[in-house]
C-alpha positions as CSV (number, residue, x, y, z in Angstrom):
1,X,14.2,9.0,-22.2
2,X,13.9,9.0,-18.8
3,X,15.4,6.5,-16.6
4,X,13.5,3.5,-15.4
5,X,11.9,3.3,-11.7
6,X,14.4,0.4,-10.6
7,X,11.9,-2.2,-8.6
8,X,12.9,-4.9,-6.5
9,X,10.9,-8.3,-5.9
10,X,11.5,-9.9,-2.4
11,X,10.0,-13.2,-2.4
12,X,11.5,-17.0,-1.5
13,X,8.4,-17.9,-4.1
14,X,8.9,-16.8,-7.9
15,X,6.9,-13.8,-8.1
16,X,3.7,-14.4,-11.0
17,X,5.4,-13.9,-14.1
18,X,2.0,-12.0,-15.4
19,X,3.3,-9.6,-11.7
20,X,6.7,-8.9,-13.5
21,X,5.4,-8.1,-16.9
22,X,2.0,-5.3,-15.7
23,X,5.4,-3.7,-14.1
24,X,7.9,-3.9,-16.9
25,X,4.3,-3.1,-18.9
26,X,4.3,0.6,-17.4
27,X,7.8,1.2,-17.1
28,X,9.4,-0.2,-14.7
29,X,12.5,-2.0,-14.7
30,X,12.1,-5.3,-12.7
31,X,14.4,-7.1,-9.8
32,X,14.3,-10.0,-8.5
33,X,15.2,-11.7,-5.0
34,X,15.0,-14.6,-3.4
35,X,15.7,-13.7,0.2
36,X,16.4,-11.3,2.0
37,X,19.8,-11.2,3.0
38,X,20.6,-11.1,-0.9
39,X,17.8,-8.5,-0.9
40,X,20.0,-6.8,0.5
41,X,22.7,-6.6,-1.0
42,X,21.3,-6.0,-3.7
43,X,19.3,-2.7,-1.8
44,X,23.1,-1.2,-1.9
45,X,25.1,-2.6,-4.1
46,X,22.4,-0.7,-7.1
47,X,19.4,2.2,-7.2
48,X,16.6,1.4,-6.5
49,X,13.3,3.3,-6.2
50,X,10.6,0.7,-4.7
51,X,11.3,-2.3,-2.8
52,X,8.3,-4.8,-2.7
53,X,8.9,-7.7,-0.5
54,X,6.3,-10.3,0.7
55,X,5.8,-10.4,4.3
56,X,4.9,-14.8,4.5
57,X,7.6,-15.7,7.2
58,X,6.1,-12.7,9.4
59,X,9.2,-11.7,12.0
60,X,11.8,-11.6,9.0
61,X,9.8,-9.6,6.4
62,X,8.7,-7.2,9.6
63,X,12.6,-7.4,10.5
64,X,13.9,-6.5,7.1
65,X,11.5,-3.0,7.1
66,X,13.1,-2.2,10.4
67,X,16.6,-3.4,9.3
68,X,16.3,-1.1,5.9
69,X,14.9,1.5,7.9
70,X,18.1,2.2,9.9
71,X,20.2,2.3,6.9
72,X,21.1,4.9,6.0
73,X,21.8,5.1,2.1
74,X,18.0,2.8,2.1
75,X,15.5,4.6,4.0
76,X,14.1,6.7,1.8
77,X,13.3,4.0,-0.7
78,X,9.3,3.0,-1.1
79,X,8.4,0.1,1.2
80,X,5.3,-2.0,0.0
81,X,4.1,-5.2,1.5
82,X,2.8,-8.4,0.2
83,X,1.2,-9.7,3.6
84,X,-2.4,-11.4,4.2
85,X,-5.7,-10.0,5.3
86,X,-6.4,-10.9,9.2
87,X,-2.3,-12.2,9.9
88,X,-1.3,-8.8,11.7
89,X,1.7,-8.8,9.0
90,X,0.3,-5.9,7.8
91,X,0.1,-3.9,11.0
92,X,3.4,-4.4,11.5
93,X,5.1,-3.7,9.1
94,X,3.4,-0.6,8.4
95,X,4.3,-0.1,12.3
96,X,8.5,-0.2,11.2
97,X,7.9,2.2,8.6
98,X,6.9,0.2,5.1
99,X,5.6,3.1,3.0
100,X,2.4,0.6,2.0
101,X,0.5,-2.8,1.6
102,X,-1.0,-5.0,-0.4
103,X,-3.4,-7.7,0.7
104,X,-2.2,-11.3,-1.2
105,X,-3.4,-13.0,-3.1
106,X,-2.0,-10.4,-5.7
107,X,-3.3,-9.2,-8.5
108,X,-1.4,-7.7,-11.1
109,X,-2.8,-5.0,-12.0
110,X,-4.5,-3.4,-8.6
111,X,-0.3,-4.2,-7.6
112,X,0.8,-1.8,-9.7
113,X,-1.3,1.0,-9.7
114,X,-0.4,0.9,-5.6
115,X,3.2,0.9,-7.0
116,X,2.3,4.1,-9.4
117,X,1.2,5.6,-6.0
118,X,3.9,5.0,-4.0
119,X,6.1,6.3,-6.9
120,X,4.3,8.9,-8.2
121,X,4.7,10.9,-4.9
122,X,8.8,10.7,-5.0
123,X,8.2,12.4,-8.3
124,X,6.2,15.1,-6.6
125,X,8.4,15.6,-4.2
126,X,11.5,15.6,-6.6
127,X,9.5,18.4,-8.4
128,X,8.3,20.8,-5.6
129,X,11.9,20.3,-4.1
130,X,13.6,21.3,-7.8
131,X,11.1,24.5,-7.9
132,X,11.9,25.4,-4.9
133,X,15.7,25.9,-5.2
134,X,14.9,28.0,-8.5
135,X,12.2,30.1,-7.1
136,X,15.0,30.4,-3.5
137,X,18.1,30.8,-6.6
138,X,16.0,33.8,-8.9
139,X,15.7,35.9,-5.7
C-alpha cells in the first residue's frame, strides 16, 4: 500500500470536521496547526505534500507563503490558500507563490477536488521524471 499523502491545515479556527473527514476518506493523512509559527515548525520537521493556509489575516498569511517559498526545504511544497472573495487576499497569496486558492466558505468536496488536482500534478511530474531517467539509463 502506498504512503498516504500528507496535508497540513493551518487555521486559527478549527476546520469543520467534514473537511478533515472528506480529505481522510479520499486517502489523505491530515494534520492541523493552530497558527503559522507552529505550522512552520511542523513543515520543517515532517514531509508534507500540501499545506492549506487560511489567509484570514492577509498580511500574515501572505508573509507565510513568502516564507515557505524562501525556505529551500519547503519551496516545492504545494500551498493552497483559503480566502474570501473580494478582499484581494487570493491575488496577494498567488502573487507570493501559492499554487491555488479556494474561496470561503469552504465546501469540503470542492476543497478535496482542488487538493487532488494539485497533488496529481506532483505524481505526474514524478512519473515523467522517472520515465525520463529510465530512458537515459537504457541508452
